[in-house]
N, C-alpha and C positions, 0 to 999 in steps of 0.2 A: 571614723567615729571612735571615741573612747568607749571601752567596755561598760563603764558605769552608765553612760547615756543610753547605750543599746539595751542594757538590762532594764533601765528605768522606763524606756519606751515600750518594751515588751510587757513589762508588768502593768503599765497603764492601759495597754491594749487589752490585756487579759481581764483587768478589772472592768473595763468598759463593756467588754463582750459578755461577761458573766454576772453582771449586777442586775440585769433585768429579770422579770418573772418568767420569761419564756425558757431560760436556761434551767431554772429550778423545776419548772413543769416537765420539761423533757427528761431531766434527771430522775424525777419521781416516776414518770411513766416507764422509762427504761428499766429502772431497778425493780419496779413492780412486775414487769413482764419477765424479767430474769428470775425473780423469786417464784412466780407462778409456774414457770417452766421447770424449775428445780423441784417444786413441791408436788407437781402433778402425778408422778409415778407412785408416790407414797399414798396420796389420797385415793388413786385408782385401786391400789391394792387393798386399802382399807374398805372401799366400797365393795370390792369383789368378794372379800372373805368375811366381813363383819356384818351379820344380819341386823344387829341392833343399830349400828351406824347408818346402814342403808335405809332402814325403816324411819329413822329419825330425820335424816337430811335429804333423802331423795323422794320426790313426790311420787304418789302411786301411779299417776298417768305417765311418768317417765321411767318407771322401773320395768325393764325388759328381761329380768332374770327368769330363768326357766327352772322349775323345780325338778330335782332328780327323780327319775321314775323309780317306783318301788321294787320293780323286778330287775333292776340293773345288776349285772354280774360284778362281783368284786374281783380284784386282781387275783386273789387266791383261787376263787372258783374258775376263773379263766385259765390260770396256770394249771390247775388240776385237770381241766378238760384237754388242754394241749398235751400234757404228760400222758393222759389216758389214750389219746389218739396216737401219740408217738409209740406207746407200748403196743397198741393194737397193730399198727403198721409193722413194728418189729416182729411181732408174733406171726403175722401173715407172711413176712419175708422169710422167716425161719421155716414156715410150713411149705414154702415154695410157690407162693401165689404170684410172684413177680418174675417168673422166668421169661426169657425173650419171646417164646412162643405166645404166652398169655398176654404179654404187653402188646405184641403185634395184633393179636385178636381184638384187644381193647381199642387200639388205634383204628382198626377197620370198622368197628362198631360206632365209634365216635365220628368217623368220617362220613357217615350217611347224611345226605343233604335233606333238610326239612322240605315239606311240600311247598310252602310259600317262600318265594325268593327273598323277601324282606328279612326272614329269619335265618338266612343261610350262614351268616357270620357266626351264629351261635354254635355251629357244629365244628368249628375249627378249634384245634387244641391251643393254638396261639394265633391271634388275629394278624400279627405282623409277619407271619411266615406264609409263603405261597404254598399251594397244594403240591407242587412238584419239588419243593425243597425238603431236605432231610431235617428232622427235628434235633438230632444229636450229632455232635461232631465225632468223627472217627479217629 
């Protein structure tokens, strides 16, 4: 076949295939799905962070947002508490509270089994370590 005829036949087949309404319907449906897939993260972020947008467009029965508690710690307060704890532990270490003898005494006190067997796992320092294993590597 000459190339002109092959090209003409392919063009005619393409025109026949794509002239009906089904092709345009599928094209519109596919493009709308792709657009909605690309826009979803932006709308989700807007819903999550913008109260006015959420109140305007999201119905009250579908809004599952939880108000932040009034007594929640800020990052600064939490950081200050961690630093205070670290300072206290440092001062106790300087005072000699973490000597090997005192640590062994603490382990013996923690190793006491509770009266009820169902609470026995609470007395272990680490639940994944058996009683006869050492806790620290030598």
